[in-house]
C-alpha positions as CSV (number, residue, x, y, z in Angstrom):
1,M,104.2,76.7,84.6
2,Y,100.8,75.5,85.0
3,L,101.3,72.5,83.7
4,L,103.8,71.9,86.7
5,A,101.5,73.2,89.3
6,F,99.0,70.7,87.9
7,A,101.2,67.8,87.7
8,G,101.9,68.5,91.6
9,A,97.9,68.8,92.2
10,C,97.4,65.3,90.4
11,V,100.3,63.9,92.8
12,L,98.6,65.1,95.8
13,I,95.5,64.0,94.6
14,A,96.5,60.3,93.3
15,M,98.0,60.1,97.2
16,V,94.8,60.5,98.8
17,P,93.2,56.8,99.5
18,G,89.8,56.4,98.1
19,V,87.6,54.0,95.9
20,S,89.9,53.8,93.1
21,T,92.9,52.7,95.4
22,A,90.4,50.2,97.3
23,I,89.6,48.5,94.2
24,I,93.1,48.3,92.6
25,L,94.8,47.0,95.7
26,R,92.0,44.7,96.1
27,Q,92.5,43.3,92.5
28,T,96.3,43.2,93.1
29,L,95.7,40.9,96.3
30,R,93.3,39.0,95.1
31,A,94.8,38.0,91.5
32,G,98.3,39.3,91.2
33,R,100.2,42.4,89.6
34,G,98.3,41.9,86.2
35,S,95.0,42.2,87.6
36,G,95.7,45.2,89.3
37,L,97.1,46.9,86.3
38,A,94.0,45.9,84.5
39,A,91.8,47.6,87.2
40,T,94.1,50.7,86.9
41,L,93.7,50.9,83.2
42,G,89.5,50.6,83.9
43,N,89.9,53.3,86.4
44,E,92.2,55.8,84.0
45,T,90.0,55.4,81.1
46,G,87.0,56.6,83.1
47,I,89.0,59.1,84.5
48,L,90.1,60.3,80.9
49,L,86.3,59.8,79.9
50,W,85.3,62.4,82.5
51,G,88.1,64.9,82.0
52,L,87.1,64.9,78.2
53,A,83.4,65.3,79.1
54,A,84.8,68.2,81.3
55,A,86.6,69.8,78.2
56,F,83.3,69.7,76.2
57,G,81.1,70.5,78.5
58,L,79.3,67.5,79.1
59,S,79.7,67.3,82.6
60,A,77.9,70.4,83.3
61,L,74.7,68.4,82.1
62,L,75.2,65.9,85.0
63,V,75.6,68.9,87.4
64,A,72.5,70.8,86.2
65,S,70.5,67.5,86.5
66,Q,69.7,66.7,89.8
67,L,67.4,63.7,89.0
68,A,70.9,62.3,86.5
69,Y,73.1,63.1,89.3
70,D,70.9,60.9,91.7
71,I,70.6,57.9,89.6
72,M,74.7,58.0,89.0
73,R,74.9,58.4,92.9
74,V,72.6,55.3,93.7
75,A,74.1,53.4,90.8
76,G,77.8,53.9,92.2
77,A,76.9,52.9,95.6
78,A,75.1,50.1,94.3
79,V,78.2,48.8,92.7
80,L,80.4,49.7,95.7
81,V,78.2,47.8,98.0
82,V,77.9,44.8,95.9
83,M,81.7,44.6,95.5
84,G,82.1,44.8,99.1
85,A,79.9,42.1,99.8
86,Q,81.8,39.7,97.5
87,A,84.6,40.6,99.3
88,L,83.1,39.9,102.5
89,W,81.8,36.6,101.3
90,Q,85.8,35.7,100.0
91,A,86.9,36.2,103.3
92,R,83.8,34.1,105.0
93,K,84.7,31.2,103.0
94,G,88.4,31.6,102.9
95,A,90.6,33.5,100.5
96,Q,91.6,31.9,97.8
97,A,95.2,31.7,96.0
98,P,95.5,34.1,93.2
99,E,95.7,31.3,90.7
100,A,92.0,30.3,91.8
101,D,90.8,33.9,91.5
102,V,87.0,34.2,90.6
103,V,87.6,36.6,88.1
104,P,90.4,35.4,85.5
105,G,92.1,37.3,82.9
106,W,92.1,41.4,82.7
107,R,88.7,41.6,81.5
108,G,87.2,41.5,85.0
109,P,89.4,43.7,86.7
110,Y,89.4,46.4,84.0
111,L,85.3,46.5,84.0
112,A,85.7,46.9,87.6
113,G,87.9,49.8,87.8
114,L,86.0,51.6,85.0
115,G,82.6,50.7,86.2
116,T,83.4,52.2,89.8
117,C,84.7,55.3,88.1
118,L,82.2,56.0,85.8
119,A,79.6,55.5,88.2
120,N,80.9,58.0,90.4
121,P,79.3,61.1,89.6
122,K,81.7,63.3,92.1
123,A,84.4,62.3,89.7
124,A,82.7,64.1,87.1
125,V,81.9,67.1,89.3
126,F,85.3,67.0,90.4
127,A,86.9,67.0,86.8
128,M,84.5,69.8,86.1
129,S,86.0,71.8,88.8
130,F,89.2,70.9,89.1
131,L,90.6,70.8,85.6
132,P,89.7,74.8,84.4
133,Q,91.3,76.2,87.3
134,F,94.8,75.3,85.8
135,V,93.8,76.9,82.0
136,P,95.8,80.0,81.6
137,A,93.8,82.8,80.0
138,G,93.9,83.0,76.3
139,Q,94.4,79.3,75.9
140,N,91.9,77.0,73.4
141,V,89.9,75.5,76.4
142,P,88.8,72.4,75.4
143,A,92.2,71.6,73.9
144,T,93.8,72.4,77.0
145,L,91.0,70.6,79.3
146,A,91.6,67.4,77.1
147,T,95.5,67.7,77.4
148,L,95.2,68.5,81.1
149,A,93.0,65.1,81.2
150,V,96.1,63.1,79.8
151,V,98.6,64.3,81.8
152,W,96.1,63.4,85.2
153,V,95.8,59.9,83.6
154,L,99.2,59.5,83.3
155,I,100.3,60.6,86.8
156,D,97.8,58.4,88.2
157,L,99.1,55.5,86.0
158,L,102.5,56.1,87.8
159,W,101.2,56.3,91.2
160,Y,99.3,53.3,90.8
161,G,101.6,51.4,89.4
162,L,104.3,52.1,92.0
163,L,101.5,50.9,94.6
164,I,101.0,47.6,92.7
165,F,104.7,47.1,92.3
166,M,105.1,47.5,96.2
167,V,102.5,45.3,97.3
168,A,103.6,42.6,94.5
169,K,107.1,42.9,96.5
170,A,105.1,41.9,99.8
171,K,103.0,39.2,98.0
172,A,104.8,36.3,99.9
173,W,103.6,38.4,103.4
174,L,100.2,39.6,102.2
175,G,99.3,36.0,100.3
176,R,99.4,34.3,103.3
177,P,95.7,33.0,103.9
178,V,94.8,34.7,107.4
179,V,96.7,38.0,106.0
180,R,94.6,37.5,102.9
181,R,91.2,36.8,104.8
182,R,91.7,40.0,106.7
183,L,92.7,42.2,103.9
184,E,89.4,40.9,102.1
185,Q,87.4,41.6,105.2
186,V,88.7,45.0,105.3
187,S,88.5,45.9,102.0
188,G,84.8,44.7,101.9
189,V,84.0,46.6,104.7
190,V,85.5,49.9,103.1
191,L,83.8,49.2,100.1
192,I,80.6,49.2,101.3
193,G,81.1,52.1,103.9
194,L,81.9,54.2,100.6
195,G,78.6,53.2,99.1
196,V,76.7,54.1,101.9
197,R,78.3,57.2,102.2
198,L,77.8,58.0,98.4
199,V,74.1,57.1,99.0
200,V,73.7,59.5,102.1
201,E,75.8,62.4,101.2
202,A,74.4,65.8,99.6
203,R,76.0,66.8,96.6
């Protein structure tokens, strides 16, 4: 029963747009389905690492240390602002066709997804506060938390895979130069806004 409740909560969380959604959709629009899937795998690697950190109490160290939290917060904000600036620059010089994307292959998108997730201290705090709520009394806490982290990742993969599929289906319309340029502008503003918010927000 607790797994069912947890799965339902994960679905609702995945459906809320955020940094991960912005990164994954931007990679999909820029370089196609493979790039979006690579960014998704990178993001989910980060989610899994934060989940395992919560399982073994490592996230608590980040929460306890204001300095460590602030360093990660500023670093994460810098990553988002840089990516947003790149999107705006891409829109300014004209959206390129997917084949000419500046980040070929899977490595760049994967690292973009992984880096934005690991550089977000709120992901660690969320993992530490969210996962333990679904651990039944009497269960092995680290093992159960690790299992929940894997379930969380699998649900995320399904959701983002569906989003990528839908975006790929709309490729003919979304791939038009004018539309791509506007989408780059929107994603750039969103990423910069998220980065600024991460800097100014309190814990």
